[in-house]
C-alpha positions in Angstrom: 0.3 0.4 0.2 1.1 3.7 -0.2 2.6 5.3 2.6 0.5 6.9 5.3 2.3 10.1 4.3 0.6 9.8 0.7 -2.7 11.8 0.0 -4.8 9.9 -1.7 -6.4 11.2 -4.8 -9.2 8.5 -5.3 -10.2 6.9 -2.1 -12.6 3.7 -1.9 -15.4 3.5 1.4 -16.7 0.6 2.6 -17.4 -1.0 -0.8 -19.8 -3.6 -0.7 -20.7 -6.0 -3.7 -22.0 -9.6 -4.2 -22.9 -11.5 -7.6 -26.0 -13.7 -7.4 -25.4 -16.2 -4.1 -21.5 -15.5 -4.2 -20.5 -12.3 -2.3 -16.9 -10.5 -3.6 -16.1 -7.3 -1.5 -16.9 -6.7 1.9 -16.2 -3.0 3.5 -13.3 -3.0 0.7 -11.1 -0.1 1.7 -8.6 1.8 -0.9 -6.8 5.0 -0.6 -5.3 5.5 -4.1 -2.5 8.7 -4.8 -1.8 10.1 -8.3 0.3 8.6 -10.5 0.4 4.5 -11.0 -1.0 2.1 -8.6 -2.0 -1.6 -9.2 -4.4 -4.0 -8.1 -3.0 -8.1 -7.7 -4.8 -11.1 -7.2 -5.4 -14.6 -8.3 -8.2 -15.4 -10.6 -11.9 -14.5 -9.2 -10.5 -12.0 -6.7 -12.5 -9.8 -8.2 -10.2 -7.5 -10.2 -12.3 -6.5 -13.1 -15.1 -6.7 -11.1 -13.9 -3.7 -8.8 -12.3 -1.8 -12.3 -15.9 -1.9 -12.9 -17.3 -0.6 -10.5 -15.1 2.2 -10.5 -15.9 3.2 -13.7 -19.7 2.9 -13.1 -19.9 0.0 -15.2 -21.2 -1.9 -11.9 -23.1 -0.6 -9.3 -21.9 -1.0 -5.4 -24.2 -2.5 -2.9 -22.9 -0.2 -0.5 -19.9 2.2 -0.1 -18.3 5.6 -1.6 -16.2 6.8 -4.3 -14.8 9.8 -3.2 -12.3 12.3 -5.3 -9.7 14.3 -4.3 -8.1 17.8 -5.4 -4.4 17.7 -5.2 -3.4 19.5 -1.9 -7.1 20.0 -0.9 -10.4 18.3 0.8 -12.5 15.9 -0.9 -15.2 16.7 -3.0 -18.6 15.3 -2.5 -18.8 11.0 -3.3 -21.3 11.7 -6.1 -18.8 14.3 -8.2 -18.3 12.2 -11.3 -15.3 12.7 -12.8 -14.3 10.7 -16.4 -12.9 7.4 -16.4 -11.5 5.2 -19.3 -11.5 1.6 -19.1 -9.8 -1.1 -21.2 -11.9 -4.0 -22.5 -9.6 -5.5 -25.0 -11.5 -9.0 -24.9 -15.0 -7.2 -25.9 -16.5 -7.8 -29.4 -18.3 -5.1 -29.7 -15.8 -3.2 -31.8 -15.4 -6.0 -34.1 -16.5 -4.4 -37.4 -14.6 -1.1 -36.7 -11.6 -0.4 -37.9 -9.0 0.8 -34.8 -8.7 4.1 -36.9 -11.9 5.2 -37.0 -13.0 3.9 -33.4 -9.5 6.1 -31.9 -11.2 9.0 -34.0 -14.8 8.6 -32.8 -13.1 8.7 -29.0 -13.5 12.6 -28.8 -16.7 12.9 -28.9 -16.7 10.7 -26.0 -14.2 12.3 -23.8 -13.9 15.8 -23.9 -9.8 15.9 -23.0 -9.0 12.7 -25.9 -5.7 13.8 -28.1 -6.3 11.9 -31.7 -3.2 12.9 -33.0 -1.6 11.3 -30.0 -3.7 8.1 -30.4 -2.2 7.7 -33.9 1.5 8.7 -32.4 0.9 6.0 -29.8 -0.3 3.0 -32.3 3.1 3.8 -34.5 5.1 3.5 -31.3 2.8 0.1 -30.9 3.3 -0.7 -34.2 0.1 -1.0 -35.0 1.0 0.3 -38.8 0.3 -2.8 -40.8 -3.7 -3.2 -39.0 -4.6 0.3 -38.0 -7.1 0.4 -40.9 -8.3 -3.7 -40.6 -11.6 -4.5 -38.8 -11.0 -5.3 -35.1 -12.2 -8.9 -35.6 -8.9 -9.0 -37.9 -6.7 -8.4 -35.2 -4.8 -10.7 -32.5 -5.7 -10.6 -29.1 -2.1 -8.5 -28.5 -2.9 -5.7 -31.5 -6.2 -5.3 -30.0 -4.9 -4.8 -26.9 -2.2 -2.2 -28.2 -5.1 -0.6 -29.7 -7.0 -0.3 -26.3 -3.7 0.9 -24.7 -3.6 4.0 -26.9 -6.5 4.6 -26.4 -5.9 4.8 -22.7 -3.2 7.3 -22.9 -5.1 9.6 -25.2 -8.0 9.9 -23.4 -7.1 12.0 -21.0 -9.1 11.0 -17.8 -8.7 12.0 -14.3 -9.0 8.1 -14.0 -7.1 5.1 -16.6 -8.4 1.5 -15.7 -6.3 -1.0 -17.2 -6.7 -4.7 -17.1 -3.9 -6.9 -17.3 -2.1 -4.4 -19.3 1.1 -6.5 -20.7 -1.0 -9.8 -21.1 -0.3 -11.1 -25.0 2.2 -8.4 -25.9 5.2 -8.5 -27.9 8.7 -7.5 -26.1 8.9 -4.2 -28.2 5.4 -3.7 -26.5 5.9 -4.2 -23.0 9.3 -1.8 -23.1 7.1 1.1 -25.2 4.2 0.4 -22.3 6.4 0.6 -19.2 8.2 4.3 -21.1 4.5 5.2 -20.9 3.8 4.3 -17.8 7.0 5.7 -16.2 5.4 9.2 -18.0 2.0 8.4 -16.3 3.5 8.6 -12.9 4.4 11.4 -12.7 1.2 13.3 -13.4 0.2 14.9 -10.4 -3.9 15.0 -10.9 -4.4 11.5 -12.1 -4.8 8.0 -11.5 -3.7 4.9 -13.4 -4.9 1.3 -11.9 -3.5 -1.6 -13.5 -5.4 -4.8 -12.4 -2.9 -8.1 -12.8 -2.1 -11.2 -11.0 1.2 -9.6 -10.0 2.9 -6.6 -10.2 5.8 -6.4 -12.8 9.3 -5.9 -12.5 10.7 -3.0 -13.5 7.9 -0.6 -12.6 7.6 1.3 -9.8 4.3 1.7 -8.5 2.6 4.1 -6.1 0.5 1.8 -4.0 -0.8 -2.0 -4.2 -3.8 -3.7 -3.3 -3.9 -7.5 -3.0 -7.5 -8.6 -3.3 -8.6 -11.8 -1.6 -6.1 -11.7 1.4 
């Protein structure tokens, strides 16, 4: 976890959530500072579910998500902050090309940087695939497209599920460079979810689910 001296930018208080007949979170509390943090755990520990709760795609049974302004007090628990969550396993974009989807995100995210997204696509070596429909892309290439969107979205909270899965070594190196830059941002939270922390990546906080 983050040192006690770290002021959280995002705080989860008393979060409770259950699937039908399957309790998952009971009074979960998180204090997440600005920069890059991580939630870890085994399969079925709730990593992806937590990201969906933080993004608003699922509603908690109980608890609050509180945003703090850097250097000041908390905003009301119901204050909305822009959130981007990666969904590389989704098939809802199968018929759309990577370029078309990235170009469309400016309408959804006011801070989206479309030129940066295409620059990142080049950094991830997506040039041969950028105009193909997404169903034609490998699992690794789909993940790269979602990562391009995540780093161009300009959101206060960015949620990245299994960031390094199915990536080639060059893409892993490039992603770690991007995360290093993100770790220096004082007004944004980047929350990764995976089985274990990756090597060579400094994290502001780590929460292990299922302990």
